[in-house]
C-alpha positions as CSV (number, residue, x, y, z in Angstrom):
1,X,-12.5,-36.2,-82.0
2,X,-9.7,-35.3,-83.9
3,X,-10.0,-37.5,-86.3
4,X,-14.2,-37.2,-86.4
5,X,-12.4,-33.3,-87.0
6,X,-10.4,-34.5,-89.8
7,X,-12.1,-36.8,-91.6
8,X,-14.5,-33.2,-92.0
9,X,-12.1,-31.2,-93.4
10,X,-10.8,-34.5,-95.6
11,X,-15.0,-35.5,-96.4
12,X,-15.7,-31.0,-97.1
13,X,-13.2,-30.4,-99.8
14,X,-14.1,-33.6,-102.0
15,X,-18.1,-31.4,-102.2
16,X,-18.7,-29.6,-105.8
17,X,-17.8,-26.4,-105.4
18,X,-21.6,-24.8,-105.4
19,X,-22.5,-27.6,-102.3
20,X,-24.6,-26.8,-99.4
21,X,-25.5,-28.2,-96.6
22,X,-29.2,-28.3,-95.7
23,X,-30.0,-31.2,-92.4
24,X,-27.0,-31.6,-90.4
25,X,-28.0,-34.4,-87.9
26,X,-26.2,-35.7,-84.4
27,X,-26.7,-39.9,-84.1
28,X,-25.3,-42.6,-83.4
29,X,-25.2,-43.9,-79.9
30,X,-25.9,-40.6,-77.6
31,X,-24.2,-37.3,-78.9
32,X,-24.7,-36.8,-75.0
33,X,-21.9,-38.1,-74.0
34,X,-20.4,-34.9,-76.0
35,X,-19.8,-31.6,-72.9
36,X,-21.3,-29.0,-74.2
37,X,-16.8,-27.2,-74.5
38,X,-17.0,-30.5,-77.4
39,X,-19.7,-29.8,-79.0
40,X,-19.2,-25.7,-80.0
41,X,-15.1,-27.3,-81.0
42,X,-17.3,-29.6,-83.1
43,X,-19.9,-27.5,-84.8
44,X,-16.8,-24.5,-85.4
45,X,-15.1,-27.0,-87.4
46,X,-18.4,-28.7,-89.1
47,X,-19.6,-24.7,-90.1
48,X,-15.3,-24.1,-91.3
49,X,-15.6,-26.8,-93.7
50,X,-18.9,-27.2,-94.9
51,X,-21.2,-24.6,-96.9
52,X,-24.4,-24.6,-94.6
53,X,-27.9,-23.1,-95.4
54,X,-29.4,-20.6,-94.0
55,X,-32.4,-22.4,-93.0
56,X,-30.3,-25.6,-92.3
57,X,-31.7,-28.0,-90.2
58,X,-28.8,-28.8,-86.6
59,X,-30.3,-31.8,-85.2
60,X,-28.9,-34.6,-82.2
61,X,-30.1,-37.7,-80.6
62,X,-30.3,-37.7,-77.3
63,X,-30.8,-39.5,-73.7
64,X,-33.2,-37.7,-71.6
65,X,-30.9,-38.3,-68.7
66,X,-27.5,-36.8,-70.1
67,X,-30.0,-33.7,-71.2
68,X,-28.7,-31.1,-68.2
69,X,-29.7,-27.2,-68.1
70,X,-26.6,-26.2,-69.8
71,X,-26.3,-28.6,-72.2
72,X,-29.1,-27.6,-74.0
73,X,-28.0,-23.6,-73.9
74,X,-25.4,-24.6,-76.2
75,X,-27.2,-26.1,-78.5
76,X,-29.8,-23.8,-78.4
77,X,-27.1,-21.7,-78.8
78,X,-24.4,-22.5,-81.4
79,X,-27.6,-23.4,-83.8
80,X,-29.9,-26.2,-83.0
81,X,-33.2,-26.1,-83.7
82,X,-34.9,-30.4,-83.2
83,X,-33.3,-32.3,-80.9
84,X,-34.8,-36.5,-80.5
85,X,-34.9,-38.3,-77.6
86,X,-35.8,-41.6,-76.8
87,X,-37.8,-42.6,-74.0
88,X,-39.0,-46.7,-75.0
89,X,-41.1,-47.4,-72.1
90,X,-42.2,-46.1,-68.4
91,X,-42.4,-48.7,-66.9
92,X,-40.2,-49.0,-63.6
93,X,-39.8,-53.0,-63.9
94,X,-39.2,-52.9,-67.9
95,X,-36.5,-50.1,-67.5
96,X,-34.5,-52.6,-65.1
97,X,-35.1,-55.2,-67.0
98,X,-33.5,-52.7,-70.1
99,X,-31.0,-51.9,-67.3
100,X,-32.7,-48.0,-68.5
101,X,-33.8,-46.0,-65.6
102,X,-35.4,-43.1,-67.1
103,X,-38.4,-42.0,-65.2
104,X,-41.1,-39.7,-66.4
105,X,-40.2,-36.5,-64.4
106,X,-36.6,-36.9,-66.3
107,X,-38.1,-37.0,-69.5
108,X,-40.3,-34.3,-68.5
109,X,-37.2,-31.8,-67.2
110,X,-34.9,-32.5,-70.8
111,X,-38.0,-31.7,-73.0
112,X,-38.4,-28.5,-70.7
113,X,-34.4,-27.7,-70.6
114,X,-34.8,-28.4,-74.2
115,X,-37.6,-25.8,-75.1
116,X,-35.8,-23.5,-72.6
117,X,-33.5,-22.7,-75.4
118,X,-34.8,-22.5,-77.7
119,X,-34.9,-25.8,-79.1
120,X,-38.6,-26.4,-80.2
121,X,-39.1,-29.1,-82.8
122,X,-39.0,-32.4,-80.5
123,X,-39.5,-35.7,-81.8
124,X,-39.7,-38.9,-79.3
125,X,-38.8,-42.7,-79.6
126,X,-41.0,-45.4,-77.7
127,X,-40.9,-48.8,-78.3
128,X,-42.3,-51.8,-78.0
129,X,-42.1,-55.7,-78.1
130,X,-39.4,-55.6,-74.4
131,X,-39.2,-57.4,-72.0
132,X,-42.2,-57.3,-69.3
133,X,-43.7,-55.0,-71.9
134,X,-47.8,-55.0,-71.6
135,X,-49.9,-53.5,-73.5
136,X,-50.6,-51.2,-70.7
137,X,-47.3,-50.1,-70.7
138,X,-46.7,-49.3,-74.0
139,X,-50.8,-47.6,-74.0
140,X,-49.5,-46.0,-70.4
141,X,-46.3,-45.0,-71.8
142,X,-47.7,-43.1,-75.3
143,X,-50.1,-41.8,-73.8
144,X,-47.5,-39.5,-71.1
145,X,-45.7,-39.2,-74.6
146,X,-48.2,-37.9,-76.1
147,X,-49.1,-35.0,-73.1
148,X,-45.1,-33.7,-73.6
149,X,-46.2,-32.8,-77.0
150,X,-43.4,-33.0,-78.9
151,X,-43.8,-32.5,-83.0
152,X,-42.8,-36.0,-83.8
153,X,-42.9,-39.8,-82.1
154,X,-42.0,-42.9,-83.9
155,X,-42.3,-46.4,-82.0
156,X,-40.1,-49.0,-82.5
157,X,-40.2,-52.9,-81.9
158,X,-37.2,-54.5,-79.7
159,X,-35.3,-56.0,-82.1
160,X,-33.8,-59.1,-79.9
161,X,-30.5,-59.9,-81.9
162,X,-27.6,-60.6,-79.1
163,X,-25.5,-62.0,-81.5
164,X,-24.8,-58.7,-82.9
165,X,-25.4,-56.4,-80.2
166,X,-23.7,-58.2,-77.9
167,X,-25.8,-56.3,-74.5
168,X,-28.6,-57.9,-75.3
169,X,-27.5,-61.3,-73.3
170,X,-28.7,-59.0,-70.9
171,X,-31.8,-59.4,-71.8
172,X,-33.9,-62.1,-70.2
173,X,-35.4,-64.2,-73.8
174,X,-38.4,-65.9,-71.1
175,X,-39.9,-62.3,-70.7
176,X,-39.7,-61.2,-74.9
177,X,-43.3,-60.8,-75.9
178,X,-44.0,-62.9,-78.5
179,X,-45.2,-62.0,-82.1
180,X,-49.0,-62.2,-81.0
181,X,-48.5,-59.8,-77.9
182,X,-45.9,-57.4,-79.4
183,X,-48.6,-57.1,-82.7
184,X,-50.9,-55.9,-80.2
185,X,-48.8,-53.5,-78.6
186,X,-48.2,-51.9,-81.6
187,X,-51.4,-51.7,-82.6
188,X,-51.7,-50.3,-78.6
189,X,-49.7,-47.3,-79.3
190,X,-50.8,-46.6,-82.9
191,X,-54.4,-45.8,-81.4
192,X,-53.2,-44.3,-78.6
193,X,-51.2,-41.1,-80.7
194,X,-54.3,-40.9,-83.2
195,X,-56.7,-40.2,-80.0
196,X,-54.3,-37.7,-79.1
197,X,-54.7,-35.9,-83.2
198,X,-51.2,-37.8,-84.2
199,X,-51.1,-37.9,-87.8
200,X,-50.1,-41.6,-88.9
201,X,-46.8,-41.6,-91.3
202,X,-45.4,-44.4,-92.8
203,X,-46.0,-47.5,-90.8
204,X,-44.1,-46.9,-87.9
205,X,-44.2,-42.9,-87.3
206,X,-46.7,-40.7,-85.6
207,X,-46.9,-36.4,-86.2
208,X,-48.9,-33.3,-85.5
209,X,-50.8,-32.8,-88.6
210,X,-48.9,-29.2,-89.3
211,X,-45.6,-31.2,-89.2
212,X,-44.2,-31.1,-92.5
213,X,-43.6,-34.7,-92.1
214,X,-47.4,-35.3,-91.5
215,X,-48.3,-32.4,-94.3
216,X,-45.8,-34.1,-96.7
217,X,-47.6,-37.6,-96.5
218,X,-50.9,-35.8,-96.8
219,X,-49.5,-34.5,-100.1
220,X,-47.6,-37.2,-101.4
221,X,-44.2,-36.3,-100.6
222,X,-42.9,-38.2,-97.9
223,X,-39.5,-39.6,-98.1
224,X,-37.7,-42.8,-97.0
225,X,-34.3,-43.2,-96.8
226,X,-31.9,-46.4,-95.6
227,X,-32.8,-44.4,-91.6
228,X,-35.6,-44.4,-92.5
229,X,-38.8,-41.8,-92.9
230,X,-38.0,-37.7,-93.7
231,X,-39.0,-35.1,-95.3
232,X,-35.8,-34.6,-96.7
233,X,-35.5,-35.0,-100.8
234,X,-31.8,-34.7,-101.1
235,X,-29.7,-37.6,-102.9
236,X,-26.9,-37.4,-100.8
237,X,-26.5,-37.9,-97.3
238,X,-22.8,-37.9,-95.7
239,X,-21.9,-40.3,-92.8
240,X,-19.1,-38.7,-90.7
241,X,-17.3,-41.2,-87.8
242,X,-16.8,-44.7,-86.5
243,X,-19.8,-46.9,-88.5
244,X,-21.3,-43.7,-90.2
245,X,-22.9,-45.2,-93.9
246,X,-22.5,-42.4,-96.1
247,X,-25.3,-42.5,-99.8
248,X,-24.8,-41.4,-103.3
249,X,-27.2,-42.2,-106.6
250,X,-24.1,-44.4,-107.2
251,X,-24.4,-46.6,-103.9
252,X,-23.6,-46.8,-100.0
253,X,-19.9,-46.8,-98.5
254,X,-19.6,-47.3,-94.4
255,X,-16.8,-45.7,-91.7
256,X,-15.2,-48.5,-90.0
257,X,-17.4,-49.0,-87.4
258,X,-15.1,-49.6,-84.0
259,X,-13.7,-46.5,-83.2
260,X,-10.3,-46.9,-82.0
261,X,-9.9,-48.0,-86.1
262,X,-11.4,-45.7,-87.4
263,X,-8.7,-43.1,-85.4
264,X,-6.3,-45.6,-86.6
265,X,-7.0,-45.0,-89.9
266,X,-7.7,-41.0,-90.0
267,X,-4.2,-41.6,-88.1
268,X,-2.4,-43.0,-90.5
269,X,-4.3,-40.8,-94.0
270,X,-6.2,-44.4,-94.8
271,X,-9.8,-44.6,-95.6
272,X,-12.3,-45.8,-93.4
273,X,-14.2,-47.1,-95.3
274,X,-14.3,-50.5,-94.4
275,X,-17.1,-51.8,-97.0
276,X,-19.4,-50.5,-99.6
277,X,-22.0,-51.6,-102.6
278,X,-22.9,-50.0,-105.7
279,X,-26.0,-49.4,-107.2
280,X,-26.9,-49.8,-110.7
281,X,-29.8,-47.5,-112.8
282,X,-31.8,-50.9,-111.8
283,X,-31.3,-50.5,-108.4
284,X,-32.3,-47.2,-108.6
285,X,-35.5,-48.0,-110.5
286,X,-36.0,-51.4,-107.1
287,X,-35.7,-48.7,-104.3
288,X,-37.5,-46.8,-106.0
289,X,-40.1,-48.5,-106.1
290,X,-40.0,-49.6,-102.7
291,X,-39.6,-46.3,-101.7
292,X,-43.0,-45.2,-103.1
293,X,-44.4,-48.6,-101.6
294,X,-43.2,-47.6,-98.2
295,X,-44.6,-44.0,-98.5
296,X,-47.3,-43.8,-99.9
297,X,-48.5,-48.0,-99.7
298,X,-49.5,-48.1,-103.1
299,X,-47.7,-48.1,-107.0
300,X,-48.5,-48.1,-110.3
301,X,-48.4,-52.7,-111.3
302,X,-44.8,-52.8,-112.8
303,X,-44.3,-55.8,-115.3
304,X,-41.3,-56.4,-113.2
305,X,-42.8,-57.0,-110.1
306,X,-43.3,-61.0,-109.7
307,X,-46.8,-61.3,-108.3
308,X,-46.5,-65.3,-107.5
309,X,-44.4,-63.6,-104.3
310,X,-46.8,-61.8,-103.0
311,X,-49.4,-64.2,-104.0
312,X,-50.3,-65.3,-100.4
313,X,-50.2,-61.3,-98.7
314,X,-52.1,-60.7,-101.9
315,X,-54.6,-64.2,-100.6
316,X,-54.8,-62.3,-96.5
317,X,-55.9,-59.5,-97.8
318,X,-53.0,-57.7,-96.9
319,X,-52.5,-56.3,-100.9
320,X,-54.4,-55.6,-103.2
321,X,-53.3,-55.9,-106.9
322,X,-56.4,-53.8,-109.5
323,X,-56.9,-51.4,-111.9
324,X,-53.0,-52.1,-111.6
325,X,-52.1,-51.3,-109.1
326,X,-50.9,-52.4,-106.4
327,X,-52.4,-50.7,-102.9
328,X,-51.8,-51.6,-99.0
329,X,-55.1,-51.6,-97.3
330,X,-55.2,-50.2,-93.8
331,X,-54.5,-53.6,-92.5
332,X,-52.1,-54.7,-94.3
333,X,-49.3,-51.4,-93.4
334,X,-47.5,-53.2,-90.0
335,X,-46.6,-55.7,-93.0
336,X,-44.8,-53.2,-95.7
337,X,-41.6,-54.3,-94.8
338,X,-42.4,-57.3,-95.9
339,X,-44.0,-57.0,-98.7
340,X,-41.4,-54.5,-99.5
341,X,-38.9,-58.1,-99.4
342,X,-41.2,-59.8,-102.2
343,X,-41.2,-56.8,-105.0
344,X,-36.6,-57.4,-104.6
345,X,-35.6,-59.9,-106.8
346,X,-32.8,-59.2,-104.8
347,X,-33.5,-60.0,-101.2
348,X,-32.3,-63.4,-100.1
349,X,-33.8,-63.8,-96.1
350,X,-30.6,-65.0,-93.3
351,X,-32.7,-65.8,-90.8
352,X,-29.8,-65.1,-88.7
353,X,-29.0,-62.2,-89.3
354,X,-32.4,-60.8,-88.8
355,X,-34.6,-59.9,-86.3
356,X,-38.7,-60.7,-86.1
357,X,-40.2,-58.0,-88.5
358,X,-43.1,-57.6,-86.3
């Protein structure tokens, strides 16, 4: 905490005099490991250091099991106005296999605690591709979550990368669904959420029609950054804390991911950045092209797009090229990430570093 507060003060000092902060997002791990008093202490440090816009969105990713009434009340008092809950799956067997026991009653109580504390904007995440998941179990989870009436629901595919996330070695690989099963589970979740009136946003988000992300989707103004879909169109994202990533037009910087080493860098007065990527004008053009493809599912045909690289996807009807536009029809949208990789001339597949795309 001391190291984090030190970085907050240091990074705030480097901001332009007229800077304003419009979004604050607590994520990475589960911020509810903090006590209500620690949250208060941290928010006071942030408010003292950064010039917050009066309508700033202040959000936190939370584990439903940690959302006590006391914590929710304190978050409401501190000005939090959005919370995101990781639900994943509500099947008893799946929860046991992923070592995350949280019945629907726990999730429902967390939502109630947040709403009673005045935090009205609720996001939820559900997953497919988990061990022992079936289409029926995914549909059951999607129905139950939709009935809680969150503003936004994200549907993510489980990424099995035990070489990167060591705790995943405890996941029994022989219980993981295959590629076809994962695809069917993804389609099932989408169908259920749309039947409850949720509007698709990109290829893995859903929102109520009056939510800002749904509105931006209809208006062609949806945005996407390295964290995913967003209604935030600002160019600068300042990451704070261990493993956080900062983004600006010139590129990306990542903090030391190990919390103890991160704390050491702050205590010793050294930079906590451990890696970065500089972007030139060409990189920014490619990034803008990919963003519009992922958000609008179409873009003007750029002569720099290698049509040979997408010929097989075109033959399969996953992408259309006509009238000088590249368009992704409904059946191709689950493959939007694959298509984005094909139109990025700098993309290199490294099999050992990536999970399956579907």
